[in-house]
C-alpha positions as CSV (number, residue, x, y, z in Angstrom):
1,M,21.3,-57.8,62.7
2,L,18.1,-56.4,64.3
3,N,20.0,-55.7,67.5
4,V,22.7,-53.7,65.7
5,F,19.9,-51.8,63.9
6,C,18.2,-51.0,67.1
7,I,21.4,-49.9,68.8
8,L,22.3,-47.7,65.8
9,F,18.7,-46.3,65.6
10,F,18.6,-45.3,69.2
11,F,22.1,-43.9,69.1
12,Q,21.1,-41.7,66.1
13,I,17.9,-40.6,67.9
14,S,19.8,-39.6,71.1
15,Q,22.5,-37.8,69.0
16,G,19.7,-36.1,67.0
17,W,17.8,-34.8,70.0
18,G,20.9,-33.5,71.6
19,T,21.9,-31.7,68.4
20,F,18.4,-30.5,67.9
21,Y,18.2,-28.8,71.3
22,S,21.7,-27.4,71.3
23,Q,21.1,-25.8,67.9
24,W,17.8,-24.2,69.1
25,W,19.6,-23.1,72.3
26,E,22.1,-21.3,70.2
27,V,19.4,-19.6,68.1
28,S,17.6,-18.6,71.3
29,R,20.8,-17.0,72.6
30,Q,21.4,-15.1,69.3
31,H,17.7,-14.1,68.8
32,P,16.0,-14.1,72.2
33,D,13.0,-12.3,70.7
34,T,12.2,-15.3,68.4
35,V,12.8,-18.4,70.5
36,L,11.6,-18.9,74.1
37,F,12.8,-21.9,76.1
38,L,10.5,-23.0,78.9
39,F,11.7,-25.6,81.5
40,Y,9.2,-27.8,83.2
41,E,10.8,-27.3,86.6
42,D,10.7,-23.5,86.2
43,V,7.0,-23.6,85.1
44,L,6.1,-25.7,88.2
45,R,8.1,-23.5,90.5
46,D,6.4,-20.2,89.3
47,V,3.3,-20.7,87.1
48,P,2.2,-17.0,87.3
49,G,5.7,-15.8,86.5
50,T,5.9,-18.2,83.5
51,I,2.5,-17.0,82.2
52,R,3.7,-13.4,82.5
53,N,7.0,-14.2,80.7
54,L,5.1,-15.9,77.9
55,A,2.8,-13.0,77.5
56,K,5.8,-10.6,77.4
57,F,7.5,-12.8,74.8
58,L,4.4,-12.6,72.7
59,G,4.3,-8.8,73.0
60,R,1.2,-8.8,75.1
61,S,0.3,-7.3,78.4
62,I,-1.6,-9.4,80.9
63,S,-3.6,-8.5,84.0
64,D,-3.3,-10.3,87.3
65,E,-6.9,-11.5,86.8
66,A,-6.0,-12.9,83.3
67,V,-2.9,-14.6,84.8
68,E,-5.0,-16.3,87.4
69,R,-7.6,-17.4,84.8
70,V,-4.9,-18.9,82.6
71,R,-3.3,-20.6,85.6
72,H,-6.7,-22.0,86.6
73,L,-7.7,-23.1,83.1
74,S,-4.4,-24.8,82.5
75,S,-4.3,-26.6,85.9
76,K,-4.3,-30.4,86.0
77,G,-7.8,-30.5,87.5
78,D,-9.4,-28.3,84.8
79,I,-7.9,-29.9,81.7
80,A,-10.2,-32.7,80.5
């Protein structure tokens, strides 16, 4: 009985996450000014561009110096 419970539990979780993300994806397509999706691979590929896009999404301007400071302060070596 426990095995059946575990299988059903994990099936519901996997179905739930897929549904969760697909629903938010649709909301982000309908209201791009209220939901921002960030993808890990994109962040790694272009950290400064991601920081600029995030600032733009938040309605803020950001200088090159501030982008570099955010990049530095959020780097793996600086987060403790």
